[in-house]
N, C-alpha and C positions, 0 to 999 in steps of 0.2 A: 454734316456727316458725323459718323461715330468716331470716338477715340479708339486708336489701335496701337498695339505694341509691336515692334518689329520682331521677325522670326530669327531665332538663333539655333543652330544645330550642335555646335561644339565650341567650347572655349578652351584656350591653352594657357600655359605660363611660359615665358613672361609676356607673350603677345597680348595685345588688348583688342577688345571688341566693343563697338558702340551699339547700345540698345536705344532705340528712339520711340517716343510717343508722338503720335500725330493727332491733330484736331482736338487739342486740350480744351478749347472753349473757355479759357480764363482760369481753369482750375490749377492749383499748385500741387506739387508732387513730392512725396517722401519715398525714397528708394531703400529697399532692404534686399538681402540676398542670403542664400544658404551659406554655411560655414566654409565650404570649399571654394567660395567665390569671393574675390575682393572687388569692392567698388573703388576704383582709382579716383574718379571724379564724377560729379553729377550736377545737373541743373534741372530746371523744371521739365524740359522736354527730352533729355537724354542722360544716359549713364555710361561711363566707360568702365568696362569690367575685364577681369582676367582670372585665371585660376589663382587661388590664394597662395600657393607655393608650388614648387616643382613636383611635389608628391601628390598634389590634388588630383583626385580621380573619382569618377562615379556620376551619379545623378546630381544635377545642380539646378538652381533657379534664381531668378531675379524678380522682384515684386515692386510694382509702382502703386502706391496708395494715394489716390487723388483727394483733394479737399472736398469734393462733392460726394465722397463716400464710395466711389467706385474703385475697385482693385483690379489690376491686371497682373498676371504672372506668366512668365515665359520659362519653360522647362527645357533643359539641354543636357548634353554630356560634358563633363569636365575632364580634360586630360586625355592621355593616350588610351587607345582601345585595349585595355588589359583584359585578357581572358581569365576571369575569376573562377569560372566553373565550367564543366563540360558534362553533358548528359550523353551516355553511350546508349544507342538503341540498335536493335537488330530488327528492322521493320519487316524483313522476310520471315523471321520467327515470331514476331510480335512480342518480344521480350526486351526489357531494358537492362543495362548493366554490363554487357559484354558485347564483343564482336564475334563474327563467325570466321573460321579459317578460310572458307571459300569466299568468293567475292560478292555474294548477293546481300544487298540491304544493309550494309554497315554504315548506318546514319549516325551523325552526332549533332549536338546543338551546343554552341558556345554562348555562354552567358557572362555578363549582361549583353543584350543586343545593343550595339552602338551604330546608329544611323551613319551611313557613308563611310563605314570602315571595311577593310578587307582583312582576311585572316590567312595565316600560313600555318600548316600543320605538318608534322613529321612523326615517324614512329621509330623507336629505338628498341633493340633487343635489351631486355632488363638485365641479363647476366653479363653481356659484353659491352653494353652502352653504345654499340655500333648503330648507325642509322640504317634501318632496313627498308624504309619506304619514305618517299617524299624528299624534300618538302613539296607540298601541294598548296596551291593558292586558291582561296575561295572568297567570294563576296557573299554578304548576308551571314546569318549566324547558324543556319541549318544546312548541312551538306552531307554527302555520301562519299566515302572513300572511293577512289578510282578502282575500276574492276580488273586492273592488270596485275594482280598479285595473288599469291596463296601463302598463307602463314602456317607455320608449325604451331600446334596447340601449345599454349603457355602464356606467360605474363610478359607484357611489353610496356614501354613508356610511351604514352601519347603526349605530344608536346604541341602547344599552340601559342601564337603571339599575334597581336593585332597591329594594324597600321591605320592611322587616320591623319587628319590635318595637323595634329600635335606631334606626330612622329610614330616610331615603332616601339612597342613595349618589349620587355624581356620575355623569354620563353617561360611558360608555365607548364608543369608536368603533372600527369596523373598516371597511375598504374591501371592497365586495362587487360583483361584476360581475353584471349582468342580461344574459342572452343570449336570443336567439330560439330556443327549444328545438324549434320546429317545423322548423327548418333543420338540426337536429342539431349546432348550434354547441357549442363548448367554453367553458370559463371557468375562473376561479380566484379564490382569495381575495386 
């Protein structure tokens, strides 16, 4: 049967994860990894890995190069599910970059997408810093704000943080404008 590398979704620091190769057929293995991944130990059929340090985050990989010329690579997320970017969409108005004061279609996308992560978002008044909505919990990276609110037009802080098997990240903030979409108003991030 064919050589296979085990599947990995997320690796953390300082916890270790073992990646295995099966059905080597006598081939020898050289293991390499992305810079945010540390290979703690390895042998012909497995490598023990973890995040390179407590700040390691983002896309990572480990590669097994076999003596018969075949290469296997497993890609995964390293570290906490940090919300590095958010795209604001108003799918009701078909426009990106702002939300509507009414409740229809205020969709957002949190990037990067981290498999098996959940996200928490909240909204603060930009002038008082008071939380005016949330926190709301979402799974997946694309969601719509709940429909039980109406905002006054103006600028707010949209905050998000992620939770995965490595823990919960710090809150990340973006300014977002809420506009009265019934007037055809514009907006921006």
